[in-house]
Backbone as a chain_set.jsonl record, in Angstrom:
{"seq": "MTAFAPPHQTPVAQAARLDLPLYGATFGQSVSRFFRNYARFSGRASRSEFWWAYLFQSIIGFVLGTLLGIVLMIAMLAVFASAVQGNTETLGAFGIPQVTIDVVVAIGVPTIVSLVLLLPLLVPSIAVTVRRLHDTNRSGWWYLLSLVPVGGYVVLVFAILEPDPAGARFDVR", "coords": {"N": [[16.862, -51.407, -21.768], [16.923, -48.706, -24.068], [14.56, -46.044, -25.413], [15.203, -45.661, -27.822], [16.401, -47.728, -29.034], [16.114, -50.688, -31.477], [14.173, -53.678, -30.547], [15.916, -56.153, -30.519], [18.4, -55.249, -29.691], [20.356, -54.791, -27.131], [21.266, -51.874, -24.603], [23.694, -52.49, -23.732], [24.901, -54.35, -25.463], [25.043, -52.779, -27.956], [26.883, -50.699, -27.19], [29.02, -52.195, -26.787], [29.876, -53.055, -29.348], [31.436, -51.762, -31.882], [30.531, -51.605, -34.587], [28.09, -51.53, -34.582], [24.772, -49.391, -34.571], [24.62, -46.966, -31.884], [21.954, -46.176, -30.561], [20.725, -43.112, -29.126], [23.11, -42.187, -28.52], [25.17, -40.561, -26.087], [26.954, -37.067, -26.193], [29.618, -37.437, -25.429], [29.995, -40.184, -25.699], [29.579, -40.655, -28.519], [31.522, -39.043, -29.596], [33.798, -40.523, -28.703], [33.314, -42.807, -30.178], [33.553, -41.753, -32.751], [36.096, -41.418, -32.905], [37.199, -43.816, -32.512], [36.271, -45.459, -34.463], [37.908, -44.749, -36.509], [38.602, -45.02, -39.305], [36.566, -46.787, -40.121], [34.585, -47.992, -42.533], [32.717, -49.828, -42.756], [29.578, -51.272, -41.101], [27.123, -49.6, -39.118], [25.995, -46.319, -38.27], [24.108, -44.503, -35.748], [21.632, -41.757, -35.668], [22.332, -40.06, -33.782], [24.879, -40.464, -33.028], [25.977, -39.454, -35.447], [24.94, -36.898, -35.769], [26.027, -35.552, -33.233], [28.875, -35.953, -33.504], [28.918, -34.409, -35.689], [28.603, -31.98, -34.858], [30.471, -31.575, -32.889], [32.679, -31.502, -34.953], [31.983, -29.091, -36.036], [32.238, -27.343, -33.927], [34.989, -27.225, -33.423], [35.925, -26.395, -35.955], [34.856, -23.926, -36.046], [35.868, -22.437, -33.633], [38.724, -22.624, -34.554], [38.433, -21.245, -37.042], [37.546, -18.768, -35.731], [39.761, -17.869, -34.145], [41.791, -17.942, -36.383], [40.529, -15.687, -38.064], [40.611, -13.564, -36.058], [43.613, -13.354, -35.966], [44.134, -12.514, -38.616], [42.799, -10.289, -38.893], [44.317, -8.527, -37.056], [46.812, -8.619, -38.317], [46.347, -7.236, -40.498], [45.42, -4.892, -39.335], [47.876, -3.728, -38.522], [49.717, -3.392, -40.777], [47.72, -1.474, -41.743], [47.899, 0.262, -39.74], [50.419, 1.099, -39.938], [50.852, 2.173, -42.565], [49.144, 4.557, -41.948], [50.718, 5.901, -40.039], [52.588, 7.208, -41.94], [54.282, 5.415, -43.169], [55.203, 5.07, -46.089], [56.546, 2.717, -47.412], [55.088, 0.444, -46.983], [53.123, 0.933, -48.791], [51.426, 0.23, -51.574], [50.293, 0.104, -55.318], [47.913, 3.021, -55.819], [47.958, 3.474, -53.22], [47.113, 1.545, -51.616], [47.654, -0.848, -49.213], [50.634, -3.02, -49.438], [51.266, -6.57, -49.086], [52.984, -7.749, -46.762], [56.014, -9.669, -45.511], [55.435, -9.926, -42.924], [52.785, -10.084, -42.562], [52.169, -12.446, -44.39], [53.208, -14.241, -42.902], [51.688, -14.032, -40.683], [49.312, -14.872, -41.537], [49.605, -17.323, -42.871], [50.867, -19.192, -40.853], [48.823, -19.619, -38.962], [46.761, -20.77, -40.552], [48.116, -22.796, -41.877], [48.432, -24.35, -39.242], [45.825, -24.758, -38.573], [44.77, -26.484, -40.722], [46.361, -28.672, -40.076], [45.432, -29.369, -37.701], [42.504, -29.916, -38.357], [42.896, -31.731, -40.638], [43.144, -34.518, -39.729], [40.479, -35.025, -38.99], [39.073, -35.461, -41.203], [38.95, -38.133, -42.426], [37.657, -39.807, -40.294], [35.171, -38.407, -40.467], [34.243, -38.892, -42.867], [33.907, -41.62, -42.64], [31.927, -41.826, -40.593], [29.952, -40.69, -41.704], [29.2, -42.571, -44.091], [28.844, -44.661, -42.624], [26.287, -43.866, -41.438], [24.733, -43.419, -43.729], [24.536, -46.002, -44.208], [23.04, -46.78, -42.158], [20.477, -45.969, -42.869], [19.891, -47.822, -44.972], [21.135, -47.322, -47.289], [23.915, -47.187, -49.62], [27.231, -46.73, -48.966], [28.666, -45.27, -51.301], [26.816, -43.188, -51.775], [27.905, -40.979, -50.595], [29.412, -39.901, -52.457], [27.92, -38.162, -53.646], [28.232, -35.8, -52.476], [30.15, -34.389, -53.551], [29.551, -33.083, -55.578], [27.884, -30.087, -56.572], [25.068, -28.858, -54.502], [24.776, -31.382, -54.005], [25.602, -32.326, -51.36], [23.677, -31.434, -49.613], [21.767, -33.402, -50.141], [22.643, -35.645, -49.306], [22.865, -34.827, -46.699], [20.283, -34.54, -45.951], [19.621, -37.579, -46.232], [21.092, -38.376, -43.962], [19.357, -37.32, -41.936], [17.301, -39.052, -41.987], [15.055, -41.61, -40.654], [16.202, -44.612, -39.094], [16.685, -47.725, -41.222], [15.397, -50.686, -40.776], [16.449, -52.7, -42.608], [18.823, -51.996, -43.198], [20.727, -53.384, -41.7], [22.017, -55.184, -43.232], [24.377, -54.101, -43.787], [25.948, -54.583, -41.63], [28.673, -55.843, -39.782], [29.674, -59.164, -39.981]], "CA": [[16.625, -50.975, -23.266], [16.464, -47.321, -24.41], [13.845, -46.012, -26.296], [15.812, -45.624, -29.522], [17.058, -49.003, -29.511], [15.247, -51.793, -31.608], [14.023, -54.626, -29.641], [17.03, -56.982, -30.607], [19.742, -54.668, -29.347], [20.195, -54.004, -25.732], [22.466, -50.804, -24.549], [25.249, -53.295, -23.464], [25.403, -54.817, -26.851], [25.127, -51.764, -28.687], [28.056, -50.004, -26.79], [30.164, -53.183, -26.855], [29.981, -53.443, -30.711], [31.432, -50.359, -32.549], [30.056, -51.53, -35.997], [26.527, -51.327, -34.634], [24.65, -47.921, -34.114], [24.398, -46.588, -30.477], [20.816, -45.31, -30.415], [20.508, -42.505, -28.027], [24.227, -41.765, -27.749], [25.653, -39.052, -25.624], [27.99, -36.397, -26.765], [31.115, -38.029, -25.151], [29.676, -41.373, -26.47], [29.633, -40.197, -29.942], [32.793, -38.261, -29.921], [34.812, -41.661, -28.503], [33.069, -43.698, -31.113], [33.767, -40.942, -33.95], [37.713, -41.477, -33.093], [37.615, -45.18, -32.25], [36.126, -45.86, -35.506], [38.475, -43.811, -37.423], [38.534, -45.408, -40.546], [35.721, -47.772, -40.32], [33.474, -47.753, -43.372], [31.51, -51.015, -42.557], [28.612, -51.248, -40.114], [26.255, -48.488, -39.169], [26.061, -45.264, -36.971], [22.637, -43.893, -35.517], [21.281, -40.286, -35.986], [22.631, -39.36, -32.687], [26.175, -40.677, -33.312], [26.274, -38.636, -36.629], [24.902, -35.382, -35.397], [27.081, -35.439, -32.235], [29.872, -36.24, -34.279], [29.153, -33.254, -36.642], [28.532, -30.811, -33.672], [31.913, -31.613, -32.378], [33.824, -30.945, -35.828], [31.421, -27.968, -36.222], [32.676, -26.379, -32.776], [36.427, -27.283, -33.673], [36.123, -25.442, -37.046], [34.182, -22.355, -35.418], [36.897, -21.907, -32.818], [39.863, -22.456, -35.419], [38.146, -20.065, -37.913], [37.495, -17.558, -35.247], [41.13, -17.632, -34.015], [42.338, -17.404, -37.532], [40.106, -14.426, -38.359], [41.375, -12.582, -35.401], [44.927, -13.048, -36.23], [44.16, -11.91, -39.837], [42.434, -8.684, -38.47], [45.434, -7.975, -36.377], [48.028, -8.513, -38.975], [45.839, -6.28, -41.529], [45.389, -3.831, -38.761], [49.104, -3.63, -38.278], [49.796, -2.853, -41.971], [47.157, 0.059, -42.189], [48.468, 1.471, -38.832], [51.821, 1.402, -40.409], [50.322, 2.977, -43.493], [48.533, 5.65, -41.409], [51.641, 6.771, -39.442], [53.421, 7.608, -42.836], [55.259, 4.527, -43.826], [54.712, 4.648, -47.278], [57.095, 1.595, -47.88], [54.034, -0.691, -47.24], [51.787, 1.199, -49.858], [51.373, 0.049, -53.18], [49.633, 1.208, -56.065], [46.815, 3.762, -55.53], [47.906, 3.886, -51.865], [46.649, 0.25, -51.287], [48.855, -1.327, -48.413], [50.997, -4.118, -49.762], [51.233, -7.526, -48.206], [54.375, -7.787, -46.31], [56.161, -10.937, -45.155], [54.748, -10.095, -41.67], [51.289, -10.552, -42.989], [52.083, -13.575, -44.974], [53.578, -15.219, -41.951], [50.54, -14.122, -39.785], [48.146, -15.554, -42.205], [50.22, -18.513, -43.452], [50.961, -20.171, -39.854], [47.572, -20.161, -38.421], [46.057, -21.606, -41.661], [48.687, -24.414, -41.575], [48.121, -24.904, -38.06], [44.25, -24.993, -38.671], [44.923, -27.528, -41.551], [47.072, -29.765, -39.441], [44.467, -29.756, -36.764], [41.42, -30.201, -39.031], [42.889, -32.72, -41.547], [42.904, -35.676, -38.948], [39.054, -35.182, -38.721], [38.643, -35.73, -42.539], [38.777, -39.629, -42.568], [36.496, -40.307, -39.354], [34.055, -37.635, -40.627], [33.71, -39.382, -44.252], [33.522, -42.845, -42.253], [30.655, -41.731, -39.656], [28.769, -40.346, -42.868], [29.131, -43.455, -44.86], [28.158, -45.56, -41.59], [25.139, -43.124, -41.28], [24.086, -44.051, -45.014], [24.445, -47.655, -44.022], [21.822, -47.224, -41.095], [19.291, -45.668, -43.62], [19.9, -48.837, -45.878], [22.001, -46.793, -48.554], [25.36, -47.597, -49.821], [28.341, -45.524, -48.654], [28.839, -44.657, -52.404], [25.842, -42.215, -52.056], [28.606, -39.879, -50.06], [30.131, -39.29, -53.592], [27.001, -37.1, -54.021], [28.493, -34.662, -51.683], [31.369, -33.66, -54.163], [28.803, -32.038, -56.4], [27.326, -28.653, -55.897], [23.997, -29.318, -53.706], [24.754, -32.961, -53.5], [25.984, -32.538, -49.959], [22.494, -31.235, -48.997], [20.937, -34.681, -50.202], [23.585, -36.442, -48.14], [22.501, -34.484, -45.025], [18.773, -35.085, -45.852], [19.56, -38.877, -45.723], [21.483, -38.404, -42.484], [18.052, -37.022, -41.158], [16.154, -40.166, -42.181], [14.742, -42.704, -39.481], [17.145, -45.931, -39.298], [15.878, -48.783, -41.679], [15.942, -52.383, -40.408], [17.073, -53.366, -43.93], [20.356, -51.517, -43.04], [21.492, -54.369, -40.991], [22.792, -55.916, -44.242], [25.865, -53.518, -43.794], [26.634, -55.053, -40.429], [30.032, -56.68, -40.009], [29.333, -60.552, -39.785]], "C": [[16.325, -49.391, -23.249], [15.368, -47.087, -25.343], [13.985, -45.917, -27.688], [16.17, -46.915, -29.892], [15.872, -49.819, -30.105], [15.277, -52.819, -30.809], [15.308, -55.75, -29.373], [18.316, -56.503, -29.953], [19.417, -54.053, -27.71], [21.487, -52.748, -25.529], [23.668, -51.417, -24.575], [25.597, -53.794, -24.825], [25.652, -53.884, -27.774], [26.737, -51.074, -28.383], [29.221, -50.982, -26.924], [30.624, -53.352, -28.378], [30.148, -52.222, -31.558], [31.016, -50.24, -34.047], [28.523, -51.371, -35.938], [25.996, -49.858, -34.169], [24.349, -48.118, -32.873], [23.197, -45.783, -30.631], [20.849, -44.496, -29.135], [21.811, -42.302, -27.435], [24.422, -40.454, -27.088], [26.592, -38.328, -26.559], [29.249, -37.057, -26.873], [31.17, -39.419, -25.864], [30.32, -41.431, -27.956], [31.104, -39.689, -30.4], [33.917, -39.6, -29.813], [34.467, -42.383, -29.896], [33.482, -43.029, -32.417], [35.43, -41.44, -34.262], [38.116, -42.924, -33.242], [37.18, -45.706, -33.282], [36.482, -45.149, -36.758], [38.581, -44.094, -38.807], [37.641, -46.558, -41.0], [34.652, -47.629, -41.05], [32.315, -48.834, -43.304], [30.903, -50.679, -41.388], [27.765, -49.785, -40.291], [26.626, -47.704, -38.014], [24.593, -44.528, -36.902], [22.897, -42.374, -35.742], [22.029, -39.771, -34.921], [24.162, -39.57, -32.753], [26.685, -39.638, -34.39], [26.274, -37.378, -36.225], [25.634, -34.921, -34.157], [28.37, -35.142, -32.555], [30.218, -34.488, -35.106], [29.109, -32.004, -35.78], [29.827, -30.537, -33.316], [32.894, -31.12, -33.326], [33.277, -29.417, -36.213], [32.011, -26.846, -35.145], [34.218, -26.346, -33.133], [36.481, -26.349, -34.938], [35.842, -24.215, -36.504], [35.486, -21.997, -34.716], [38.179, -21.885, -33.733], [39.847, -21.133, -36.332], [38.017, -18.635, -37.12], [38.976, -16.917, -34.807], [41.993, -17.117, -35.444], [41.705, -15.966, -38.138], [40.72, -13.154, -37.728], [42.812, -12.38, -35.613], [44.928, -12.253, -37.655], [43.756, -10.493, -39.585], [43.603, -8.149, -37.883], [46.449, -7.738, -37.074], [47.663, -7.414, -39.992], [45.975, -4.897, -40.747], [46.923, -3.057, -38.522], [49.611, -2.883, -39.688], [48.899, -1.317, -42.151], [47.535, 0.903, -41.126], [49.994, 1.914, -39.377], [51.848, 2.508, -41.674], [49.9, 4.444, -43.036], [49.738, 6.535, -40.61], [52.829, 7.111, -40.543], [54.469, 6.806, -43.258], [54.849, 4.086, -45.264], [55.641, 3.361, -48.087], [56.056, 0.456, -47.959], [53.056, -0.314, -48.08], [52.337, 0.904, -51.009], [50.751, 0.844, -54.235], [48.457, 1.688, -55.617], [46.729, 3.752, -53.974], [47.387, 2.633, -51.091], [47.756, -0.394, -50.232], [49.147, -2.674, -49.175], [51.241, -5.338, -48.97], [52.81, -7.882, -48.134], [54.555, -9.295, -45.849], [55.645, -11.08, -43.811], [53.427, -10.697, -41.706], [51.159, -11.882, -43.464], [52.178, -14.8, -43.81], [52.292, -15.226, -40.928], [49.355, -14.777, -40.245], [48.547, -17.004, -42.377], [50.302, -19.709, -42.076], [49.727, -20.463, -39.254], [46.749, -20.869, -39.342], [46.702, -22.862, -41.458], [48.354, -24.872, -40.519], [46.507, -25.429, -37.947], [44.225, -26.275, -39.392], [45.3, -28.681, -41.023], [45.776, -30.274, -38.386], [43.081, -30.414, -37.07], [41.449, -31.555, -40.105], [42.792, -34.18, -40.71], [41.401, -35.956, -38.844], [38.476, -35.39, -40.063], [38.08, -37.193, -42.641], [37.597, -39.974, -41.758], [35.21, -39.702, -39.819], [33.237, -38.426, -42.025], [33.121, -40.898, -43.448], [31.987, -42.615, -41.426], [29.42, -41.485, -40.609], [28.449, -41.529, -43.424], [28.416, -44.748, -43.614], [26.8, -45.338, -41.316], [24.238, -43.44, -42.419], [23.636, -45.444, -44.84], [23.042, -47.691, -43.298], [20.467, -46.631, -42.01], [19.077, -46.486, -44.904], [20.295, -48.195, -47.195], [23.495, -47.112, -48.395], [26.216, -46.409, -49.556], [28.865, -44.666, -49.79], [28.224, -43.203, -52.472], [26.935, -40.917, -51.418], [29.197, -39.352, -51.226], [29.311, -38.082, -53.875], [27.485, -35.609, -53.586], [29.742, -33.912, -52.412], [30.667, -32.803, -55.276], [28.134, -30.921, -55.836], [25.781, -29.363, -55.539], [23.791, -30.899, -53.398], [24.917, -33.149, -51.821], [24.461, -32.298, -49.147], [21.396, -32.712, -48.982], [21.363, -35.546, -49.126], [22.919, -36.2, -46.664], [20.864, -34.773, -44.753], [18.703, -36.853, -45.633], [20.024, -38.973, -44.44], [20.295, -38.052, -41.731], [17.222, -37.866, -40.762], [16.023, -40.997, -40.608], [15.665, -43.859, -39.97], [16.152, -46.889, -40.178], [16.423, -50.097, -41.222], [16.728, -52.89, -41.369], [18.517, -52.92, -43.771], [21.438, -52.084, -42.332], [22.521, -55.365, -41.989], [24.316, -55.395, -44.226], [26.723, -53.896, -42.397], [27.639, -55.874, -40.653], [29.403, -58.063, -39.272], [30.318, -61.283, -39.0]], "O": [[15.527, -48.917, -22.439], [15.194, -47.992, -26.159], [13.113, -46.055, -28.546], [16.243, -47.199, -31.088], [14.781, -49.797, -29.537], [16.351, -53.043, -30.252], [15.622, -56.133, -28.246], [19.219, -57.299, -29.698], [18.604, -53.232, -27.287], [22.495, -52.749, -26.236], [24.605, -51.039, -25.278], [26.734, -53.555, -25.23], [26.589, -54.147, -28.527], [27.597, -50.984, -29.258], [30.344, -50.541, -27.168], [31.756, -53.791, -28.584], [29.142, -51.637, -31.958], [31.075, -49.192, -34.69], [27.807, -51.143, -36.914], [26.725, -49.177, -33.447], [23.864, -49.193, -32.518], [23.406, -44.591, -30.854], [20.991, -45.109, -28.077], [21.944, -42.22, -26.214], [23.907, -39.409, -27.487], [26.993, -38.869, -27.589], [29.883, -37.266, -27.907], [32.155, -39.788, -26.503], [31.281, -42.081, -28.37], [31.647, -39.982, -31.465], [34.783, -39.733, -30.678], [35.385, -42.514, -30.705], [33.798, -43.836, -33.291], [35.918, -41.735, -35.353], [39.093, -43.288, -33.896], [37.683, -46.828, -33.342], [35.77, -44.949, -37.742], [38.658, -43.086, -39.51], [37.858, -47.201, -42.027], [33.654, -47.175, -40.492], [31.181, -48.66, -43.752], [31.459, -49.904, -40.609], [27.755, -49.063, -41.288], [27.295, -48.079, -37.051], [24.046, -44.055, -37.899], [23.991, -41.845, -35.941], [22.516, -38.697, -35.274], [24.751, -38.537, -32.438], [27.739, -39.031, -34.198], [27.294, -36.689, -36.233], [25.84, -33.708, -34.127], [28.989, -34.223, -32.019], [31.203, -33.749, -35.107], [29.691, -31.002, -36.195], [30.306, -29.407, -33.403], [33.845, -30.446, -32.93], [34.082, -28.6, -36.66], [32.211, -25.674, -35.465], [34.687, -25.208, -33.104], [37.262, -25.408, -34.797], [36.752, -23.387, -36.533], [36.205, -21.193, -35.309], [38.784, -20.827, -33.56], [40.719, -20.27, -36.436], [38.295, -17.563, -37.657], [39.309, -15.756, -35.045], [42.687, -16.102, -35.504], [42.49, -15.184, -38.674], [41.157, -12.146, -38.282], [43.257, -11.244, -35.446], [45.756, -11.352, -37.783], [44.406, -9.576, -40.087], [43.9, -7.058, -38.37], [47.16, -6.786, -36.753], [48.57, -6.671, -40.367], [46.498, -3.916, -41.275], [46.976, -1.838, -38.359], [49.9, -1.692, -39.575], [49.383, -0.28, -42.606], [47.572, 2.12, -41.307], [50.523, 3.003, -39.156], [52.634, 3.451, -41.766], [50.273, 5.422, -43.684], [49.661, 7.763, -40.584], [53.967, 7.283, -40.106], [55.507, 7.312, -43.687], [54.302, 3.023, -45.558], [55.411, 3.105, -49.269], [56.112, -0.384, -48.857], [52.094, -1.068, -48.225], [53.456, 1.214, -51.416], [50.652, 2.068, -54.148], [47.787, 0.888, -54.965], [45.653, 3.972, -53.419], [47.25, 2.761, -49.875], [48.902, -0.352, -50.679], [48.22, -3.401, -49.533], [51.503, -4.986, -47.82], [53.596, -8.178, -49.034], [53.604, -10.073, -45.776], [55.382, -12.217, -43.42], [53.045, -11.636, -41.007], [50.195, -12.55, -43.09], [51.553, -15.859, -43.753], [51.911, -16.279, -40.418], [48.486, -15.194, -39.48], [47.754, -17.865, -41.994], [49.898, -20.864, -42.206], [49.526, -21.651, -38.999], [45.952, -21.657, -38.833], [46.136, -23.852, -40.994], [47.863, -25.997, -40.616], [46.149, -26.399, -37.28], [43.701, -27.221, -38.805], [44.732, -29.72, -41.36], [45.306, -31.412, -38.373], [42.55, -31.239, -36.326], [40.472, -32.248, -40.385], [42.192, -35.032, -41.364], [41.064, -37.117, -38.612], [37.25, -35.51, -40.066], [36.897, -37.407, -42.905], [36.585, -40.394, -42.32], [34.173, -40.34, -39.635], [32.02, -38.522, -42.184], [31.963, -41.251, -43.669], [31.015, -43.296, -41.752], [28.269, -41.888, -40.441], [27.242, -41.75, -43.33], [27.563, -45.575, -43.937], [26.067, -46.274, -40.997], [23.061, -43.716, -42.184], [22.58, -45.925, -45.248], [22.1, -48.395, -43.662], [19.372, -47.028, -41.614], [18.32, -46.099, -45.794], [19.719, -48.597, -48.207], [24.122, -47.256, -47.345], [25.916, -45.265, -49.898], [29.404, -43.582, -49.565], [28.784, -42.242, -52.999], [26.676, -39.802, -51.87], [29.577, -38.19, -51.082], [29.852, -37.058, -54.294], [27.216, -34.553, -54.158], [30.265, -32.931, -51.882], [31.275, -31.873, -55.805], [27.854, -30.88, -54.638], [25.368, -30.299, -56.224], [22.904, -31.449, -52.746], [24.368, -34.052, -51.19], [24.186, -32.967, -48.151], [20.545, -33.002, -48.142], [20.659, -36.058, -48.255], [22.58, -37.012, -45.804], [20.339, -35.117, -43.694], [17.816, -37.352, -44.94], [19.364, -39.688, -43.687], [20.259, -38.643, -40.652], [16.533, -37.831, -39.743], [16.822, -40.914, -39.675], [15.855, -44.018, -41.175], [14.947, -46.876, -39.927], [17.589, -50.488, -41.276], [17.72, -53.539, -41.035], [19.379, -53.619, -44.305], [22.597, -51.679, -42.238], [23.473, -56.058, -41.627], [25.277, -56.086, -44.565], [27.886, -53.562, -42.17], [27.614, -56.631, -41.624], [28.776, -58.035, -38.214], [30.15, -62.479, -38.757]]}, "num_chains": 1, "name": "protein.A"}
């Protein structure tokens, strides 16, 4: 047994059942369970499962955002360089560079690629958050609070809380 597991759960039993929280999960285990429980909104998720999955999504978002920012800067530098070289065709009102088709493509394609890569993370992200709320003995409907300003902070505070044994009522029987 791990130090994080309640006495009635052994690590083997936790790992075998995807609806039970895996206390003390590693990064690899959490990411694996994140995708294997793609659209499972029943059961529970431990804090480690939730936060490792959150870190995984943050890393992917950071990398894609950085790449998108680099592409955007390169595209805008190309427009400004063209204007500096005397190409006035790219200049609009007040000498401000106009958006050309090259800039639109340079911005649009990476944005669409980022959305295509991030969209599949949306459903499992909501699912792991709902399961984490279950582990704190809260209904998954509390997730809707994240749709209003500042409500997401409340949901994150709930995700930080200790597991509540009464949350076992959300386990699949």
